[in-house]
N, CA, C, O and the ligand as a Tripos MOL2 file, in Angstrom:
@<TRIPOS>MOLECULE
protein
  249   247    63     0     0
PROTEIN
NO_CHARGES

@<TRIPOS>ATOM
      1 N          -9.0670  -14.6400   11.7320 N.3       1 MET1
      2 CA         -8.1730  -14.1000   10.7110 C.3       1 MET1
      3 C          -7.3870  -12.9110   11.2500 C.2       1 MET1
      4 O          -7.4310  -11.8190   10.6830 O.2       1 MET1
      5 N          -6.6820  -13.1260   12.3290 N.am      2 ALA2
      6 CA         -5.9030  -12.0430   12.9120 C.3       2 ALA2
      7 C          -4.5030  -11.9840   12.3340 C.2       2 ALA2
      8 O          -3.7470  -11.0480   12.5900 O.2       2 ALA2
      9 N          -4.1740  -12.9830   11.5620 N.am      3 ALA3
     10 CA         -2.8260  -13.0230   11.0160 C.3       3 ALA3
     11 C          -2.6160  -11.8630   10.0570 C.2       3 ALA3
     12 O          -3.5420  -11.3820    9.4040 O.2       3 ALA3
     13 N          -1.3710  -11.4360   10.0000 N.am      4 GLU4
     14 CA         -1.0350  -10.3510    9.0930 C.3       4 GLU4
     15 C          -1.2870  -10.7450    7.6480 C.2       4 GLU4
     16 O          -0.9600  -11.8510    7.2180 O.2       4 GLU4
     17 N          -1.8570   -9.8440    6.9350 N.am      5 SER5
     18 CA         -2.0560  -10.1020    5.5130 C.3       5 SER5
     19 C          -0.7530   -9.8740    4.7670 C.2       5 SER5
     20 O           0.0010   -8.9450    5.0590 O.2       5 SER5
     21 N          -0.5140  -10.7230    3.8220 N.am      6 GLN6
     22 CA          0.6800  -10.5610    2.9910 C.3       6 GLN6
     23 C           0.3180   -9.8800    1.6750 C.2       6 GLN6
     24 O           1.1430   -9.7590    0.7700 O.2       6 GLN6
     25 N          -0.9280   -9.4420    1.5940 N.am      7 ASP7
     26 CA         -1.3680   -8.8240    0.3520 C.3       7 ASP7
     27 C          -1.0790   -7.3360    0.3370 C.2       7 ASP7
     28 O          -1.1150   -6.6630    1.3670 O.2       7 ASP7
     29 N          -0.7980   -6.8500   -0.8350 N.am      8 CYS8
     30 CA         -0.6170   -5.4170   -1.0040 C.3       8 CYS8
     31 C          -1.9380   -4.7250   -0.7040 C.2       8 CYS8
     32 O          -2.9840   -5.1230   -1.2150 O.2       8 CYS8
     33 N          -1.8890   -3.6950    0.1210 N.am      9 ILE9
     34 CA         -3.1190   -3.0210    0.5140 C.3       9 ILE9
     35 C          -3.7010   -2.2000   -0.6220 C.2       9 ILE9
     36 O          -4.8720   -1.8230   -0.5710 O.2       9 ILE9
     37 N          -2.9210   -1.9190   -1.6300 N.am     10 LEU10
     38 CA         -3.4070   -1.0720   -2.7150 C.3      10 LEU10
     39 C          -3.9590   -1.8780   -3.8810 C.2      10 LEU10
     40 O          -5.0220   -1.5540   -4.4090 O.2      10 LEU10
     41 N          -3.2590   -2.9060   -4.2800 N.am     11 CYS11
     42 CA         -3.7130   -3.6740   -5.4420 C.3      11 CYS11
     43 C          -4.1740   -5.0790   -5.0710 C.2      11 CYS11
     44 O          -4.6930   -5.8130   -5.9120 O.2      11 CYS11
     45 N          -3.9810   -5.4540   -3.7860 N.am     12 ARG12
     46 CA         -4.4660   -6.7340   -3.2750 C.3      12 ARG12
     47 C          -3.7070   -7.9320   -3.8150 C.2      12 ARG12
     48 O          -4.1120   -9.0740   -3.5940 O.2      12 ARG12
     49 N          -2.6350   -7.6910   -4.5050 N.am     13 ARG13
     50 CA         -1.8300   -8.8300   -4.9200 C.3      13 ARG13
     51 C          -0.9780   -9.2490   -3.7450 C.2      13 ARG13
     52 O          -0.6480   -8.4360   -2.8820 O.2      13 ARG13
     53 N          -0.6300  -10.4870   -3.7150 N.am     14 SER14
     54 CA          0.1510  -10.9380   -2.5840 C.3      14 SER14
     55 C           1.6000  -10.4890   -2.7390 C.2      14 SER14
     56 O           2.1770  -10.5380   -3.8250 O.2      14 SER14
     57 N           2.1560  -10.0580   -1.6370 N.am     15 CYS15
     58 CA          3.5230   -9.5730   -1.6300 C.3      15 CYS15
     59 C           4.4150  -10.6560   -1.0600 C.2      15 CYS15
     60 O           4.5740  -10.7750    0.1550 O.2      15 CYS15
     61 N           4.9780  -11.4200   -1.9230 N.am     16 LEU16
     62 CA          5.8870  -12.4520   -1.4650 C.3      16 LEU16
     63 C           7.2560  -11.8340   -1.2450 C.2      16 LEU16
     64 O           7.5590  -10.7420   -1.7270 O.2      16 LEU16
     65 N           8.0630  -12.5610   -0.5100 N.am     17 ASP17
     66 CA          9.4040  -12.0500   -0.2110 C.3      17 ASP17
     67 C          10.1120  -11.5970   -1.4790 C.2      17 ASP17
     68 O          10.1200  -12.2990   -2.4900 O.2      17 ASP17
     69 N          10.6930  -10.4400   -1.4070 N.am     18 GLY18
     70 CA         11.4180   -9.9330   -2.5560 C.3      18 GLY18
     71 C          10.5730   -8.9990   -3.4030 C.2      18 GLY18
     72 O          11.0920   -8.1110   -4.0800 O.2      18 GLY18
     73 N           9.2520   -9.2130   -3.3560 N.am     19 LYS19
     74 CA          8.3740   -8.3520   -4.1370 C.3      19 LYS19
     75 C           7.8330   -7.2160   -3.2940 C.2      19 LYS19
     76 O           7.2060   -6.2870   -3.8040 O.2      19 LYS19
     77 N           8.0790   -7.3010   -2.0250 N.am     20 GLN20
     78 CA          7.5540   -6.2910   -1.1290 C.3      20 GLN20
     79 C           8.2980   -4.9840   -1.2860 C.2      20 GLN20
     80 O           9.5290   -4.9560   -1.3020 O.2      20 GLN20
     81 N           7.5650   -3.9250   -1.4000 N.am     21 GLY21
     82 CA          8.1890   -2.6210   -1.5160 C.3      21 GLY21
     83 C           8.2550   -1.9680   -0.1530 C.2      21 GLY21
     84 O           9.3270   -1.8340    0.4390 O.2      21 GLY21
     85 N           7.1000   -1.5650    0.3350 N.am     22 LEU22
     86 CA          7.0310   -0.8900    1.6260 C.3      22 LEU22
     87 C           6.2970   -1.7550    2.6370 C.2      22 LEU22
     88 O           5.4940   -2.6180    2.2840 O.2      22 LEU22
     89 N           6.5950   -1.5000    3.8990 N.am     23 TYR23
     90 CA          5.8970   -2.1850    4.9680 C.3      23 TYR23
     91 C           5.5070   -1.1170    5.9780 C.2      23 TYR23
     92 O           6.3450   -0.5930    6.7110 O.2      23 TYR23
     93 N           4.2130   -0.8070    6.0000 N.am     24 VAL24
     94 CA          3.7400    0.3050    6.8240 C.3      24 VAL24
     95 C           2.7250   -0.1890    7.8250 C.2      24 VAL24
     96 O           1.6550   -0.6690    7.4510 O.2      24 VAL24
     97 N           3.0540   -0.0740    9.0910 N.am     25 ARG25
     98 CA          2.1180   -0.4160   10.1560 C.3      25 ARG25
     99 C           1.4560   -1.7680    9.9430 C.2      25 ARG25
    100 O           0.2410   -1.9000   10.0880 O.2      25 ARG25
    101 N           2.2390   -2.7540    9.6070 N.am     26 GLY26
    102 CA          1.7050   -4.0970    9.4430 C.3      26 GLY26
    103 C           1.0690   -4.3490    8.0940 C.2      26 GLY26
    104 O           0.5400   -5.4330    7.8470 O.2      26 GLY26
    105 N           1.1170   -3.3640    7.2250 N.am     27 CYS27
    106 CA          0.5260   -3.5380    5.9040 C.3      27 CYS27
    107 C           1.6100   -3.4780    4.8380 C.2      27 CYS27
    108 O           2.5920   -2.7430    4.9460 O.2      27 CYS27
    109 N           1.3930   -4.2650    3.8260 N.am     28 HIS28
    110 CA          2.3710   -4.3420    2.7510 C.3      28 HIS28
    111 C           1.9420   -3.4950    1.5630 C.2      28 HIS28
    112 O           0.7570   -3.3720    1.2520 O.2      28 HIS28
    113 N           2.9130   -2.9310    0.9280 N.am     29 ILE29
    114 CA          2.7010   -2.2680   -0.3570 C.3      29 ILE29
    115 C           3.7400   -2.8470   -1.3120 C.2      29 ILE29
    116 O           4.9430   -2.7900   -1.0570 O.2      29 ILE29
    117 N           3.2530   -3.4020   -2.4070 N.am     30 CYS30
    118 CA          4.1900   -4.0620   -3.3170 C.3      30 CYS30
    119 C           5.0420   -3.0330   -4.0640 C.2      30 CYS30
    120 O           4.7590   -1.8350   -4.0620 O.2      30 CYS30
    121 N           6.0720   -3.5400   -4.6890 N.am     31 ARG31
    122 CA          6.9950   -2.6560   -5.4040 C.3      31 ARG31
    123 C           6.3020   -1.8740   -6.5040 C.2      31 ARG31
    124 O           6.5880   -0.6970   -6.7220 O.2      31 ARG31
    125 N           5.3950   -2.5360   -7.1880 N.am     32 ASP32
    126 CA          4.6800   -1.8650   -8.2700 C.3      32 ASP32
    127 C           3.9520   -0.6350   -7.7580 C.2      32 ASP32
    128 O           4.0300    0.4450   -8.3440 O.2      32 ASP32
    129 N           3.2460   -0.8190   -6.6580 N.am     33 CYS33
    130 CA          2.4710    0.2930   -6.1070 C.3      33 CYS33
    131 C           3.3890    1.3540   -5.5190 C.2      33 CYS33
    132 O           3.1160    2.5500   -5.6170 O.2      33 CYS33
    133 N           4.4650    0.9100   -4.9160 N.am     34 GLU34
    134 CA          5.4220    1.8710   -4.3720 C.3      34 GLU34
    135 C           5.9310    2.7820   -5.4910 C.2      34 GLU34
    136 O           5.9970    4.0020   -5.3380 O.2      34 GLU34
    137 N           6.2850    2.1710   -6.6010 N.am     35 GLU35
    138 CA          6.8010    2.9470   -7.7230 C.3      35 GLU35
    139 C           5.7280    3.8660   -8.2920 C.2      35 GLU35
    140 O           6.0110    4.9870   -8.7150 O.2      35 GLU35
    141 N           4.4770    3.3680   -8.2940 N.am     36 LYS36
    142 CA          3.3800    4.1920   -8.7910 C.3      36 LYS36
    143 C           3.2010    5.4260   -7.9250 C.2      36 LYS36
    144 O           3.0490    6.5410   -8.4240 O.2      36 LYS36
    145 N           3.2200    5.2040   -6.6180 N.am     37 ILE37
    146 CA          3.0350    6.3250   -5.6940 C.3      37 ILE37
    147 C           4.1210    7.3660   -5.9010 C.2      37 ILE37
    148 O           3.8710    8.5710   -5.8750 O.2      37 ILE37
    149 N           5.3230    6.8720   -6.1050 N.am     38 ILE38
    150 CA          6.4560    7.7880   -6.2600 C.3      38 ILE38
    151 C           6.3700    8.5640   -7.5730 C.2      38 ILE38
    152 O           6.6970    9.7500   -7.6290 O.2      38 ILE38
    153 N           5.9250    7.8760   -8.6310 N.am     39 SER39
    154 CA          5.9960    8.4820   -9.9540 C.3      39 SER39
    155 C           4.6990    9.1670  -10.3860 C.2      39 SER39
    156 O           4.6740    9.9090  -11.3680 O.2      39 SER39
    157 N           3.6310    8.9100   -9.6420 N.am     40 ILE40
    158 CA          2.3170    9.4220  -10.0580 C.3      40 ILE40
    159 C           2.2270   10.9360   -9.8310 C.2      40 ILE40
    160 O           2.8720   11.4870   -8.9380 O.2      40 ILE40
    161 N           1.4230   11.5800  -10.6490 N.am     41 ALA41
    162 CA          1.2050   13.0070  -10.4740 C.3      41 ALA41
    163 C           0.1860   13.2400   -9.3650 C.2      41 ALA41
    164 O          -0.7930   12.5040   -9.2320 O.2      41 ALA41
    165 N           0.4350   14.2700   -8.5780 N.am     42 ILE42
    166 CA         -0.4250   14.5360   -7.4260 C.3      42 ILE42
    167 C          -1.8480   14.8660   -7.8550 C.2      42 ILE42
    168 O          -2.7910   14.6160   -7.1040 O.2      42 ILE42
    169 N          -2.0140   15.4150   -9.0360 N.am     43 ASP43
    170 CA         -3.3710   15.7370   -9.4820 C.3      43 ASP43
    171 C          -4.0390   14.5760  -10.2230 C.2      43 ASP43
    172 O          -5.1370   14.7150  -10.7600 O.2      43 ASP43
    173 N          -3.3680   13.4520  -10.2390 N.am     44 ASP44
    174 CA         -3.9580   12.2570  -10.8290 C.3      44 ASP44
    175 C          -4.9730   11.6640   -9.8470 C.2      44 ASP44
    176 O          -4.6680   11.5130   -8.6640 O.2      44 ASP44
    177 N          -6.1620   11.3300  -10.3190 N.am     45 PRO45
    178 CA         -7.1880   10.7730   -9.4200 C.3      45 PRO45
    179 C          -6.7330    9.4960   -8.7290 C.2      45 PRO45
    180 O          -7.1500    9.2160   -7.6050 O.2      45 PRO45
    181 N          -5.8970    8.7350   -9.3770 N.am     46 ILE46
    182 CA         -5.4120    7.4960   -8.7540 C.3      46 ILE46
    183 C          -4.5910    7.8150   -7.5150 C.2      46 ILE46
    184 O          -4.6360    7.0900   -6.5210 O.2      46 ILE46
    185 N          -3.8600    8.8800   -7.5840 N.am     47 TYR47
    186 CA         -3.0620    9.2950   -6.4400 C.3      47 TYR47
    187 C          -3.9490    9.5350   -5.2290 C.2      47 TYR47
    188 O          -3.6150    9.1470   -4.1090 O.2      47 TYR47
    189 N          -5.0750   10.1780   -5.4680 N.am     48 GLN48
    190 CA         -6.0080   10.4560   -4.3810 C.3      48 GLN48
    191 C          -6.5430    9.1640   -3.7640 C.2      48 GLN48
    192 O          -6.7140    9.0650   -2.5490 O.2      48 GLN48
    193 N          -6.8010    8.1920   -4.6110 N.am     49 ILE49
    194 CA         -7.2900    6.8980   -4.1150 C.3      49 ILE49
    195 C          -6.2280    6.2400   -3.2410 C.2      49 ILE49
    196 O          -6.5320    5.7030   -2.1760 O.2      49 ILE49
    197 N          -5.0140    6.2880   -3.6890 N.am     50 TYR50
    198 CA         -3.9290    5.7050   -2.9160 C.3      50 TYR50
    199 C          -3.7750    6.4040   -1.5690 C.2      50 TYR50
    200 O          -3.6360    5.7640   -0.5270 O.2      50 TYR50
    201 N          -3.8020    7.6890   -1.6170 N.am     51 ILE51
    202 CA         -3.6300    8.4560   -0.3890 C.3      51 ILE51
    203 C          -4.7400    8.1580    0.6050 C.2      51 ILE51
    204 O          -4.5030    8.0440    1.8080 O.2      51 ILE51
    205 N          -5.9490    8.0330    0.0890 N.am     52 LYS52
    206 CA         -7.0730    7.6910    0.9560 C.3      52 LYS52
    207 C          -6.8380    6.3600    1.6540 C.2      52 LYS52
    208 O          -7.0600    6.2290    2.8580 O.2      52 LYS52
    209 N          -6.3920    5.3890    0.8950 N.am     53 LYS53
    210 CA         -6.1580    4.0660    1.4730 C.3      53 LYS53
    211 C          -5.0300    4.1160    2.4940 C.2      53 LYS53
    212 O          -5.0990    3.4820    3.5470 O.2      53 LYS53
    213 N          -4.0110    4.8650    2.1720 N.am     54 LEU54
    214 CA         -2.8830    4.9650    3.0970 C.3      54 LEU54
    215 C          -3.2940    5.6650    4.3810 C.2      54 LEU54
    216 O          -2.8670    5.2820    5.4700 O.2      54 LEU54
    217 N          -4.1170    6.6820    4.2510 N.am     55 LYS55
    218 CA         -4.5770    7.4130    5.4310 C.3      55 LYS55
    219 C          -5.3900    6.5150    6.3430 C.2      55 LYS55
    220 O          -5.3030    6.6080    7.5680 O.2      55 LYS55
    221 N          -6.1810    5.6420    5.7320 N.am     56 LYS56
    222 CA         -6.9730    4.6990    6.4980 C.3      56 LYS56
    223 C          -6.0690    3.8410    7.3720 C.2      56 LYS56
    224 O          -6.3380    3.6210    8.5530 O.2      56 LYS56
    225 N          -5.0100    3.3730    6.7690 N.am     57 ILE57
    226 CA         -4.0760    2.5120    7.5090 C.3      57 ILE57
    227 C          -3.4450    3.2880    8.6470 C.2      57 ILE57
    228 O          -3.3630    2.8050    9.7770 O.2      57 ILE57
    229 N          -3.0070    4.4820    8.3410 N.am     58 TRP58
    230 CA         -2.3150    5.2660    9.3560 C.3      58 TRP58
    231 C          -3.2380    5.6440   10.5130 C.2      58 TRP58
    232 O          -2.8150    5.6980   11.6680 O.2      58 TRP58
    233 N          -4.5140    5.9060   10.1820 N.am     59 SER59
    234 CA         -5.4310    6.3250   11.2420 C.3      59 SER59
    235 C          -5.9080    5.1410   12.0670 C.2      59 SER59
    236 O          -6.3390    5.3090   13.2080 O.2      59 SER59
    237 N          -5.8350    3.9730   11.5080 N.am     60 GLN60
    238 CA         -6.3450    2.7630   12.1210 C.3      60 GLN60
    239 C          -5.3490    2.1930   13.1350 C.2      60 GLN60
    240 O          -5.7530    1.6200   14.1470 O.2      60 GLN60
    241 N          -4.0950    2.3430   12.8740 N.am     61 ALA61
    242 CA         -3.0910    1.7420   13.7440 C.3      61 ALA61
    243 C          -2.9630    2.5420   15.0310 C.2      61 ALA61
    244 O          -3.1610    3.7570   15.0410 O.2      61 ALA61
    245 N          -2.6390    1.8660   16.0900 N.am     62 GLY62
    246 CA         -2.5060    2.6000   17.3150 C.3      62 GLY62
    247 C          -1.6840    1.8900   18.3290 C.2      62 GLY62
    248 O          -1.4850    2.4030   19.4300 O.2      62 GLY62
    249 ZN          0.3740   -3.3410   -4.9930 Zn       63 ZN63
@<TRIPOS>BOND
     1     1     2 1
     2     2     3 1
     3     3     4 2
     4     3     5 am
     5     5     6 1
     6     6     7 1
     7     7     8 2
     8     7     9 am
     9     9    10 1
    10    10    11 1
    11    11    12 2
    12    11    13 am
    13    13    14 1
    14    14    15 1
    15    15    16 2
    16    15    17 am
    17    17    18 1
    18    18    19 1
    19    19    20 2
    20    19    21 am
    21    21    22 1
    22    22    23 1
    23    23    24 2
    24    23    25 am
    25    25    26 1
    26    26    27 1
    27    27    28 2
    28    27    29 am
    29    29    30 1
    30    30    31 1
    31    31    32 2
    32    31    33 am
    33    33    34 1
    34    34    35 1
    35    35    36 2
    36    35    37 am
    37    37    38 1
    38    38    39 1
    39    39    40 2
    40    39    41 am
    41    41    42 1
    42    42    43 1
    43    43    44 2
    44    43    45 am
    45    45    46 1
    46    46    47 1
    47    47    48 2
    48    47    49 am
    49    49    50 1
    50    50    51 1
    51    51    52 2
    52    51    53 am
    53    53    54 1
    54    54    55 1
    55    55    56 2
    56    55    57 am
    57    57    58 1
    58    58    59 1
    59    59    60 2
    60    59    61 am
    61    61    62 1
    62    62    63 1
    63    63    64 2
    64    63    65 am
    65    65    66 1
    66    66    67 1
    67    67    68 2
    68    67    69 am
    69    69    70 1
    70    70    71 1
    71    71    72 2
    72    71    73 am
    73    73    74 1
    74    74    75 1
    75    75    76 2
    76    75    77 am
    77    77    78 1
    78    78    79 1
    79    79    80 2
    80    79    81 am
    81    81    82 1
    82    82    83 1
    83    83    84 2
    84    83    85 am
    85    85    86 1
    86    86    87 1
    87    87    88 2
    88    87    89 am
    89    89    90 1
    90    90    91 1
    91    91    92 2
    92    91    93 am
    93    93    94 1
    94    94    95 1
    95    95    96 2
    96    95    97 am
    97    97    98 1
    98    98    99 1
    99    99   100 2
   100    99   101 am
   101   101   102 1
   102   102   103 1
   103   103   104 2
   104   103   105 am
   105   105   106 1
   106   106   107 1
   107   107   108 2
   108   107   109 am
   109   109   110 1
   110   110   111 1
   111   111   112 2
   112   111   113 am
   113   113   114 1
   114   114   115 1
   115   115   116 2
   116   115   117 am
   117   117   118 1
   118   118   119 1
   119   119   120 2
   120   119   121 am
   121   121   122 1
   122   122   123 1
   123   123   124 2
   124   123   125 am
   125   125   126 1
   126   126   127 1
   127   127   128 2
   128   127   129 am
   129   129   130 1
   130   130   131 1
   131   131   132 2
   132   131   133 am
   133   133   134 1
   134   134   135 1
   135   135   136 2
   136   135   137 am
   137   137   138 1
   138   138   139 1
   139   139   140 2
   140   139   141 am
   141   141   142 1
   142   142   143 1
   143   143   144 2
   144   143   145 am
   145   145   146 1
   146   146   147 1
   147   147   148 2
   148   147   149 am
   149   149   150 1
   150   150   151 1
   151   151   152 2
   152   151   153 am
   153   153   154 1
   154   154   155 1
   155   155   156 2
   156   155   157 am
   157   157   158 1
   158   158   159 1
   159   159   160 2
   160   159   161 am
   161   161   162 1
   162   162   163 1
   163   163   164 2
   164   163   165 am
   165   165   166 1
   166   166   167 1
   167   167   168 2
   168   167   169 am
   169   169   170 1
   170   170   171 1
   171   171   172 2
   172   171   173 am
   173   173   174 1
   174   174   175 1
   175   175   176 2
   176   175   177 am
   177   177   178 1
   178   178   179 1
   179   179   180 2
   180   179   181 am
   181   181   182 1
   182   182   183 1
   183   183   184 2
   184   183   185 am
   185   185   186 1
   186   186   187 1
   187   187   188 2
   188   187   189 am
   189   189   190 1
   190   190   191 1
   191   191   192 2
   192   191   193 am
   193   193   194 1
   194   194   195 1
   195   195   196 2
   196   195   197 am
   197   197   198 1
   198   198   199 1
   199   199   200 2
   200   199   201 am
   201   201   202 1
   202   202   203 1
   203   203   204 2
   204   203   205 am
   205   205   206 1
   206   206   207 1
   207   207   208 2
   208   207   209 am
   209   209   210 1
   210   210   211 1
   211   211   212 2
   212   211   213 am
   213   213   214 1
   214   214   215 1
   215   215   216 2
   216   215   217 am
   217   217   218 1
   218   218   219 1
   219   219   220 2
   220   219   221 am
   221   221   222 1
   222   222   223 1
   223   223   224 2
   224   223   225 am
   225   225   226 1
   226   226   227 1
   227   227   228 2
   228   227   229 am
   229   229   230 1
   230   230   231 1
   231   231   232 2
   232   231   233 am
   233   233   234 1
   234   234   235 1
   235   235   236 2
   236   235   237 am
   237   237   238 1
   238   238   239 1
   239   239   240 2
   240   239   241 am
   241   241   242 1
   242   242   243 1
   243   243   244 2
   244   243   245 am
   245   245   246 1
   246   246   247 1
   247   247   248 2
@<TRIPOS>SUBSTRUCTURE
     1 MET1         2 RESIDUE 1 A MET
     2 ALA2         6 RESIDUE 1 A ALA
     3 ALA3        10 RESIDUE 1 A ALA
     4 GLU4        14 RESIDUE 1 A GLU
     5 SER5        18 RESIDUE 1 A SER
     6 GLN6        22 RESIDUE 1 A GLN
     7 ASP7        26 RESIDUE 1 A ASP
     8 CYS8        30 RESIDUE 1 A CYS
     9 ILE9        34 RESIDUE 1 A ILE
    10 LEU10       38 RESIDUE 1 A LEU
    11 CYS11       42 RESIDUE 1 A CYS
    12 ARG12       46 RESIDUE 1 A ARG
    13 ARG13       50 RESIDUE 1 A ARG
    14 SER14       54 RESIDUE 1 A SER
    15 CYS15       58 RESIDUE 1 A CYS
    16 LEU16       62 RESIDUE 1 A LEU
    17 ASP17       66 RESIDUE 1 A ASP
    18 GLY18       70 RESIDUE 1 A GLY
    19 LYS19       74 RESIDUE 1 A LYS
    20 GLN20       78 RESIDUE 1 A GLN
    21 GLY21       82 RESIDUE 1 A GLY
    22 LEU22       86 RESIDUE 1 A LEU
    23 TYR23       90 RESIDUE 1 A TYR
    24 VAL24       94 RESIDUE 1 A VAL
    25 ARG25       98 RESIDUE 1 A ARG
    26 GLY26      102 RESIDUE 1 A GLY
    27 CYS27      106 RESIDUE 1 A CYS
    28 HIS28      110 RESIDUE 1 A HIS
    29 ILE29      114 RESIDUE 1 A ILE
    30 CYS30      118 RESIDUE 1 A CYS
    31 ARG31      122 RESIDUE 1 A ARG
    32 ASP32      126 RESIDUE 1 A ASP
    33 CYS33      130 RESIDUE 1 A CYS
    34 GLU34      134 RESIDUE 1 A GLU
    35 GLU35      138 RESIDUE 1 A GLU
    36 LYS36      142 RESIDUE 1 A LYS
    37 ILE37      146 RESIDUE 1 A ILE
    38 ILE38      150 RESIDUE 1 A ILE
    39 SER39      154 RESIDUE 1 A SER
    40 ILE40      158 RESIDUE 1 A ILE
    41 ALA41      162 RESIDUE 1 A ALA
    42 ILE42      166 RESIDUE 1 A ILE
    43 ASP43      170 RESIDUE 1 A ASP
    44 ASP44      174 RESIDUE 1 A ASP
    45 PRO45      178 RESIDUE 1 A PRO
    46 ILE46      182 RESIDUE 1 A ILE
    47 TYR47      186 RESIDUE 1 A TYR
    48 GLN48      190 RESIDUE 1 A GLN
    49 ILE49      194 RESIDUE 1 A ILE
    50 TYR50      198 RESIDUE 1 A TYR
    51 ILE51      202 RESIDUE 1 A ILE
    52 LYS52      206 RESIDUE 1 A LYS
    53 LYS53      210 RESIDUE 1 A LYS
    54 LEU54      214 RESIDUE 1 A LEU
    55 LYS55      218 RESIDUE 1 A LYS
    56 LYS56      222 RESIDUE 1 A LYS
    57 ILE57      226 RESIDUE 1 A ILE
    58 TRP58      230 RESIDUE 1 A TRP
    59 SER59      234 RESIDUE 1 A SER
    60 GLN60      238 RESIDUE 1 A GLN
    61 ALA61      242 RESIDUE 1 A ALA
    62 GLY62      246 RESIDUE 1 A GLY
    63 ZN63       249 GROUP 0 **** ****
């Protein structure tokens, strides 16, 4: 299973063409999650969860 996942790394829904928001280091983030990240309050616990997941991706790639 080395193939790139087409699933959103945050909500695990599949990101089909057109629904993809961001593409970071081989990982997809769907439009819904992209908008959430942009609009969410920094002190919202969900924001922290998202950031944690994003950091994982960034630290993993090399
Ligand atoms: Zn998503």
